N, C-alpha and C positions, 0 to 999 in steps of 0.2 A: 504494500500500500504506500509505503514511503516513496518508492520510485515513481509511482503513478502521480502522487501529489507533486513531486518535483517536476515531472513532465508537464503537468497542467500549469503550474506556476510559471515555468520557463516560457510557455507558449501563450500566456495571458488568458488561460482558461480557468474556470473555477468548478469545483465539484459541487453540483447542485443537489445531488441525491446519492447516498452511499448505502447500498444494500449488499454488504459483503456476504451475508448468509446465502444470497441468491446469485452471487458473483455478478452483480449488476451495478454499474456506476454510471451516473449521468453527469456529463460535463456541459457547461454553458460557456458561450463566448460568441464572438462575431464570426461571420462567414469567412472573413479574411484570416482570422486567427486559426480557425479549424483547417483551412486550406494549407496554411504554412505548417501547422503542426503535423499533418498527415500527408503532406506532399501531394496534394491533389489540386486540380484546377477546376473549380466548379464553373459550369457553363450553362447559360440560359438557353432553353429550347422552347420553341413554339410548336405545338401540335394541335390537331383537331380537338383534343380534349382539354386544351388550355396550356398555359405557360408552366414549365417546370424546370428545376435545376438538377443537374446530374454531373458526373465527372467520368472522363475516360480513364482507363487503366486501373491500377490497384492502389489501395490505401497502404501507406508506409507506416510500419510500427517499429519503434526502436528495438534493437536486439535485447536490451535490458528489460523490456516489457513483453517480449514475445512469449515468454513462458507463462505469463499471467493474463494476457489479453487474448481472448478467443476471436473477437471481431469488433468492428466499429460499425454501428448502425445509425442511420439518420443524417448522413451527409448529403444524400440525394433526396429530392422531393418530387416524387412521381404523381401524376394525376390518379385519383382513386376511380376505379371502375364502378359504374352504377349497376344495380341489379336490373335485369330486364324483366323479371317476373316477381310478383309478390305472393307470399304464402298467406293463406287465410288462417286466422287463429283457430285452434282446435283441430286442424287437419294435419296429419303427418305428411311430410314431403314424400313424393313418389320415389321409389327405390329402383335402382338399375338392376337388371338381371345379372 
C-alpha cells in the first residue's frame, strides 16, 4: 500500500476510496494526471452513439506495483448500450435452448 500511495502522490492523484479487503482502490485526479501516470493518450471520439474518450495501446504500470495491481479500470468512457426490449414485471425472461 505504501508504494501505491507514493505512486499516487508522485502523479498528483489522490486515493478517494480504499477497500483493501476487496483489493479495490479508487484514485481521483485530472485526465491529464491519469494520462501521465499510466502513459496513455486519451483521445476524443465521435460516434453515432455520442462522444466518448478512449486510448490506444496498453496502460503502463510501474514494475514496483505490478505484483499488487491487477488492472486499471475507468480511463476510457464508452457510450452505454441501451436495451432494445423491456421485461415486464412478474414474467421471467425467455431462456435459450
